[in-house]
C-alpha positions, 0 to 999 in steps of 0.5 A, a space after each residue: 665822736 658820737 653825738 646825742 643825735 647819733 644815739 637817738 637814731 641808733 636807738 630809734 627814739 627822739 633826741 628829747 627822749 635821749 635827753 630825758 634818759 641822761 638827765 633822769 627827768 620825765 617818764 621814760 619806759 624801762 625798755 626805752 631807757 635800755 635801748 638808749 644805754 645800749 646805743 650809747 655803749 655801741 657808739 661809745 657815746 659819753 655825755 658832756 657833763 659840763 654842758 649838761 651842768 650849764 644847761 640844767 643848772 645842776 652838776 649832779 654833785 654834792 660838796 663836802 667840807 671836812 676839818 681834816 682827812 685824818 682819823 677813823 671818824 672822818 674816814 668813816 664819814 667820807 666812805 658813807 657820804 661817798 656811798 650815799 652819793 653814788 646810790 643817788 647817781 651823784 658825785 661827791 666832791 670833798 675839800 679840806 676846811 683846814 680847821 679854821 672858819 676862814 678856810 671853811 668859808 672859802 671851801 664852801 664858796 669854792 664848791 658853790 662856784 662849782 655849782 654843787 647841788 648841795 653842800 655839807 659842812 663839818 665845822 668845829 670853830 665857826 660860831 652860829 652867827 657866821 654859820 647863819 650868814 654863810 647859809 644865807 649867802 649860799 645859793 644852794 642848800 647848805 647842811 651843817 653837821 656836828 653842830 646844833 644851829 639853834 636858829 636853823 635846825 632844819 639845816 643841822 644834823 647833830 646829836 646832843 653832846 652834853 646829854 650823851 656825856 651825862 648819860 655815859 658818866 651816869 652809867 659808869 656811876 650806876 655800875 659802882 665807879 666813882 673815880 671817873 676821868 674825862 678825855 675830850 676835845 679842846 675846851 675852846 670847841 663847842 663839842 669839848 665844852 658840851 661834853 665837859 658840861 655833861 660830865 660835870 652835871 653827872 658828877 654833881 647829881 651823884 655828889 662826886 667832887 669836880 676835879 679839873 685835873 681829871 679832865 684832859 683835852 686831846 686834839 682829835 688824834 688817837 695818839 693824843 687820846 692815848 697819851 691822855 690816858 
């Protein structure tokens, strides 16, 4: 089995140069990089990723915790995250948070134990104090998506659910519609609560009575959304 020393001899460079090429560190000429890659291919050399991870304290991986693998939204999220990871020579490690705060925290800890360079968490039910505690307890960067973490906005990626719902309803009203229903996520989720709030505010602004019967709550699936219609 070929070693890094074999690669350096075959390429006519130092072992340190081979290491810099493999780790993407330091300044190495493109022609030298190509020599190293050519030598690796010729010798069938495959770097020991675990050893490199231990030596460099990096795994070249990004962890992603999602609530479920079902549905168009999560399929799109996984595809795009995987694509971006590949563009930056990172491996995406995905795990299921099972839609509970306890399992989501365990999933984050598991990815942290695997020395992921950073972790992305999609959470529906974890409250802000729990999120802040998890951020503090996680050694590597932890980014929260789909939630407005007011005390850690630099760690949160989200859009204003309430404002978006308000604008959608307001648009329908300005187009002449008055009988407007709302199908949204479960009422006990932050997203569901925010969307209903935006819906109600738009109705109130234009003097349309609020009718609770016209709000239906789904469960993130196309089938439930169809049934609610």
